[in-house]
C-alpha positions in Angstrom: 29.0 -7.9 -66.5 32.5 -9.2 -66.1 35.1 -7.6 -64.2 38.4 -8.1 -65.1 41.3 -8.0 -62.8 45.0 -7.9 -62.9 47.8 -10.6 -61.9 51.3 -9.5 -62.3 51.5 -7.3 -65.5 48.5 -9.6 -67.3 44.6 -8.9 -67.8 42.5 -11.6 -66.6 38.7 -11.4 -68.5 37.2 -12.1 -71.8 38.8 -10.2 -74.5 42.4 -11.2 -73.1 44.7 -13.4 -73.7 43.7 -16.7 -71.7 45.7 -16.9 -68.7 47.6 -20.7 -68.4 48.8 -21.8 -65.3 51.2 -25.1 -65.0 50.5 -26.6 -61.9 53.5 -27.7 -60.0 51.8 -29.3 -57.2 54.1 -32.7 -55.9 56.0 -33.4 -59.0 58.8 -32.1 -57.7 59.3 -35.6 -56.3 60.9 -33.6 -53.0 64.2 -32.4 -55.0 64.7 -28.8 -55.5 66.6 -29.3 -58.6 63.7 -30.7 -59.5 61.1 -28.1 -59.0 63.9 -25.5 -60.8 63.9 -27.7 -63.9 60.0 -28.1 -63.7 59.8 -23.8 -63.6 61.9 -23.4 -66.3 60.2 -26.1 -68.6 56.9 -24.2 -67.5 58.4 -21.4 -68.9 59.5 -22.8 -72.0 56.1 -24.6 -72.8 54.4 -21.3 -72.5 52.9 -20.9 -69.4 52.3 -17.3 -67.9 52.2 -18.4 -64.5 53.7 -21.5 -62.1 51.5 -22.4 -59.1 52.6 -23.9 -55.9 50.4 -25.6 -52.9 51.8 -24.4 -49.4 51.2 -26.6 -46.7 52.7 -29.1 -44.5 50.9 -32.6 -43.4 50.5 -30.8 -39.8 48.7 -28.0 -41.4 46.4 -29.7 -43.7 45.7 -32.3 -41.3 46.5 -34.8 -38.3 48.6 -37.6 -38.1 45.7 -40.8 -37.6 45.2 -44.0 -38.5 41.6 -43.8 -38.3 39.5 -44.8 -41.1 38.5 -41.0 -41.4 42.0 -40.0 -42.2 42.7 -43.0 -44.9 42.3 -42.5 -48.4 39.6 -44.4 -50.0 36.9 -44.7 -53.1 38.6 -45.7 -56.3 41.3 -42.8 -56.3 45.1 -43.5 -57.1 45.7 -42.7 -53.2 43.0 -45.4 -52.2 44.7 -47.1 -48.9 47.2 -44.5 -47.6 46.4 -41.7 -45.0 46.4 -38.1 -45.2 49.2 -37.0 -43.7 51.8 -39.7 -45.4 50.4 -38.6 -48.6 50.1 -34.6 -47.8 54.0 -35.4 -46.2 55.0 -37.1 -49.6 53.5 -34.3 -51.9 54.5 -31.1 -49.8 56.5 -28.6 -51.3 59.0 -27.5 -48.6 58.3 -23.8 -47.8 62.1 -22.6 -47.9 62.1 -23.6 -51.8 59.7 -21.3 -52.4 61.2 -17.9 -51.8 63.8 -19.1 -54.3 61.5 -20.7 -57.1 60.0 -17.2 -57.2 62.7 -15.3 -57.4 63.5 -17.8 -60.2 60.0 -17.4 -62.0 60.5 -13.5 -61.5 64.0 -14.0 -63.5 61.8 -15.6 -66.2 59.2 -13.5 -66.6 56.7 -16.1 -64.9 54.2 -14.9 -62.2 54.5 -17.1 -59.5 51.6 -18.1 -56.4 50.2 -20.4 -54.8 47.5 -22.3 -52.9 47.6 -21.6 -49.0 45.9 -24.0 -46.8 46.2 -22.3 -43.5 46.4 -18.3 -42.1 50.2 -19.5 -41.5 50.5 -20.4 -45.3 48.9 -17.1 -46.4 51.1 -14.7 -43.8 54.0 -16.5 -45.2 52.9 -16.0 -49.0 52.5 -12.6 -48.1 56.4 -11.9 -46.7 57.0 -13.8 -50.3 54.5 -11.3 -52.3 53.4 -13.5 -54.4 50.7 -11.8 -57.0 47.6 -13.5 -56.6 45.9 -17.0 -54.6 44.6 -19.7 -55.5 41.7 -21.5 -53.3 41.4 -25.4 -54.2 38.2 -27.0 -54.9 38.5 -28.6 -51.1 39.2 -25.1 -49.8 36.1 -23.9 -51.1 33.9 -24.7 -47.8 36.5 -23.0 -45.5 35.1 -19.1 -45.5 37.0 -17.9 -42.4 40.1 -19.2 -44.6 39.0 -17.3 -47.7 38.0 -14.1 -46.2 41.6 -14.1 -44.9 43.2 -14.4 -48.2 41.4 -11.8 -49.5 42.1 -9.0 -46.7 45.6 -9.6 -48.8 44.2 -7.3 -51.2 45.4 -9.7 -53.9 43.7 -11.2 -56.9 42.1 -14.3 -55.9 41.3 -17.9 -58.0 38.7 -20.1 -56.4 38.2 -23.5 -57.7 35.0 -24.8 -57.9 35.4 -28.7 -57.7 32.1 -30.9 -55.8 30.9 -27.2 -54.5 26.7 -26.6 -55.5 25.9 -23.1 -56.2 25.0 -21.8 -52.8 28.3 -22.9 -52.1 30.0 -21.2 -54.5 27.9 -17.7 -53.5 29.0 -18.3 -50.1 32.5 -18.1 -51.2 32.0 -15.5 -53.7 30.2 -13.1 -50.8 33.2 -14.3 -48.1 35.6 -13.0 -50.7 34.1 -9.9 -51.1 33.5 -9.3 -47.3 37.2 -10.0 -47.0 38.0 -6.9 -49.9 39.0 -9.5 -52.8 40.1 -6.5 -55.3 40.1 -9.1 -58.4 37.6 -13.0 -58.2 37.8 -15.5 -60.7 36.1 -18.8 -60.5 37.6 -22.3 -62.2 35.1 -25.6 -63.0 36.7 -28.9 -62.3 35.9 -31.9 -61.2 37.5 -33.2 -58.2 38.1 -36.6 -59.5 42.2 -37.5 -60.5 42.1 -37.9 -63.6 38.7 -37.1 -64.6 36.9 -38.3 -67.4 35.9 -35.7 -70.0 32.2 -36.5 -69.8 32.3 -35.5 -65.9 33.8 -31.8 -66.9 30.3 -29.9 -67.3 32.0 -27.6 -69.7 28.8 -25.6 -70.1 29.2 -24.7 -66.7 31.8 -22.3 -67.4 29.8 -19.3 -69.0 27.2 -20.1 -66.0 29.5 -19.2 -63.8 31.0 -16.0 -65.7 26.8 -14.8 -66.0 26.2 -15.9 -62.2 28.8 -14.3 -60.6 30.1 -11.7 -62.8 33.8 -13.0 -62.6 36.3 -14.4 -64.9 35.7 -18.0 -65.1 38.1 -21.1 -66.3 39.1 -24.6 -66.4 41.2 -26.5 -63.5 41.5 -29.8 -65.6 42.1 -33.1 -64.3 41.2 -34.8 -67.5 44.1 -36.5 -69.1 45.4 -35.0 -72.7 44.8 -31.1 -73.9 40.8 -31.5 -75.6 39.3 -30.4 -72.1 40.9 -27.5 -72.2 40.9 -26.4 -75.9 37.1 -26.6 -75.5 36.7 -24.7 -72.6 38.2 -21.6 -74.4 35.4 -22.1 -77.0 33.3 -21.7 -74.0 34.6 -18.7 -72.8 37.4 -19.9 -70.1 39.6 -16.9 -69.4 42.2 -19.0 -67.3 43.3 -23.0 -67.7 44.8 -24.0 -64.9 46.8 -27.8 -65.5 49.4 -30.3 -63.8 52.9 -30.0 -65.3 55.3 -32.8 -65.2 58.8 -33.2 -66.6 57.5 -37.2 -67.4 54.8 -39.2 -66.5 57.5 -42.1 -65.8 58.9 -40.4 -62.5 56.6 -41.9 -59.4 54.3 -38.8 -57.6 51.1 -38.4 -56.2 49.9 -36.3 -59.5 52.0 -37.7 -62.2 49.7 -39.7 -63.8 47.3 -36.5 -64.6 50.0 -34.4 -65.4 51.0 -33.0 -68.9 54.8 -32.9 -70.2 56.8 -30.4 -71.3 55.8 -31.1 -75.3 52.0 -31.7 -74.2 51.8 -28.3 -72.3 53.1 -26.5 -75.1 50.4 -28.2 -77.8 47.5 -27.4 -75.2 48.8 -23.6 -75.2 49.2 -23.6 -78.9 45.4 -25.1 -78.7 44.5 -22.8 -76.4 45.4 -19.9 -78.1 44.7 -21.3 -81.3 40.7 -21.2 -80.1 41.3 -18.4 -78.5 42.3 -16.6 -81.8 39.2 -18.7 -83.8 36.8 -17.2 -81.2 37.1 -14.0 -83.4 33.6 -12.2 -83.4 30.1 -12.3 -84.7 30.9 -12.0 -88.6 29.0 -12.6 -91.8 30.7 -12.2 -95.2 34.2 -11.9 -96.2 37.0 -11.6 -94.0 40.2 -10.1 -95.2 41.3 -14.0 -95.7 38.7 -15.1 -97.9 39.1 -12.3 -100.2 41.6 -14.5 -102.5 37.8 -16.8 -102.9 35.8 -14.6 -103.7 36.9 -15.8 -107.2 35.7 -18.9 -107.0 32.0 -17.8 -106.2 29.7 -18.4 -109.6 28.4 -15.5 -111.4 26.9 -15.5 -115.3 29.8 -15.9 -118.2 29.0 -16.1 -122.2 29.6 -19.8 -122.9 29.1 -19.6 -126.9 29.8 -16.6 -129.0 27.4 -13.9 -129.6 26.9 -10.8 -132.3 25.8 -7.9 -131.5 22.0 -7.7 -131.4 21.7 -11.4 -130.7 19.6 -11.6 -127.8 21.0 -13.9 -124.2 19.4 -17.2 -123.7 19.8 -20.2 -121.4 22.0 -21.9 -124.1 24.9 -18.9 -124.7 24.6 -17.3 -121.1 25.3 -19.4 -117.8 26.1 -19.4 -114.3 29.5 -21.2 -113.9 32.9 -20.6 -111.8 34.9 -18.0 -111.4 33.1 -14.7 -110.5 34.1 -12.2 -112.2 30.6 -11.5 -113.9 27.0 -10.5 -112.5 25.6 -12.5 -109.3 23.6 -15.9 -111.5 20.5 -13.7 -109.1 20.4 -11.3 -112.2 20.1 -14.4 -114.8 16.4 -13.8 -115.1 16.6 -10.1 -115.8 19.2 -10.8 -118.5 17.5 -13.5 -120.7 15.7 -12.2 -123.9 18.3 -8.7 -123.6 20.4 -8.2 -126.3 24.5 -8.2 -126.2 25.4 -4.4 -127.4 28.7 -5.8 -128.5 30.3 -9.1 -130.2 31.3 -11.4 -127.2 33.5 -14.4 -127.5 32.8 -17.4 -125.1 34.3 -17.1 -121.8 33.4 -13.2 -121.7 32.6 -12.5 -118.0 28.7 -10.6 -118.1 28.3 -6.9 -117.5 25.5 -4.4 -117.5 27.9 -2.4 -119.6 27.7 -5.5 -122.6 23.9 -6.0 -122.6 21.5 -3.7 -124.7 
């Protein structure tokens, strides 16, 4: 059984409206005014929440030129040191309370991903409504326990984690007293190809751990998050930018406002289309009932004349007897004169 929970005023879980998060990440370009525009644009694009990242270059790594601290492996950031990359990407901490106040004013949830205990303490002073754990931090069990002790809901990205590592992280969160927990499927490639997403993992995560599951998406476009909703995703997180033409570490795989709006609409359309297990006519199908086939008199028939394959046929529309009754009608006689085009009913049959 899936245990739902709440973030702010929103219920998260199966049967609830999909919760859509706009990840701002580094797309502010170190401009507070740009960050403000991003928060406002996220609201206009239909996001339920905006998410920040709370770290500095020195809290997430160290300044080192050793090969271990230089990015490689075919990413967007190959050749850069981690310290340099995070120094460009971080969101200044003094902005974050101001951005939360703006989000509160707009009716948006705003929370963050902390990367060390000092960030957790800072975010607690901001009174964020929830926490996100990044996929690369999923193995930092002490950090997960520290976040859980806040008593706030937690969303954990699973990234490259094995099922055993996810289980350890969930156990750590529950040991810490997490009051609400969700798991997000994601690929830790930036950008991620659709064939690497393995979206069928989403319902398995929900079933395996009894928590709402969703998607943190780094693919290009909106098809993958819409498909994820069809598989039961309760949360969709997507990077958000005002323009991919603006340089930044994350802009290449972020959605612009019009695209984000299209994603939100697609997600909620998919959500409505899921409906329930149902057969037969729905309310919207009622007008189409008349286009089903039924039995009609197709030649003038005199009272007492037998019905034959020549004067009775199964045709559209659906105002007469069901076609399956044709065998019972043939050979019987007309109870009255019947004109061509009369729908056949038992009262007309002797």
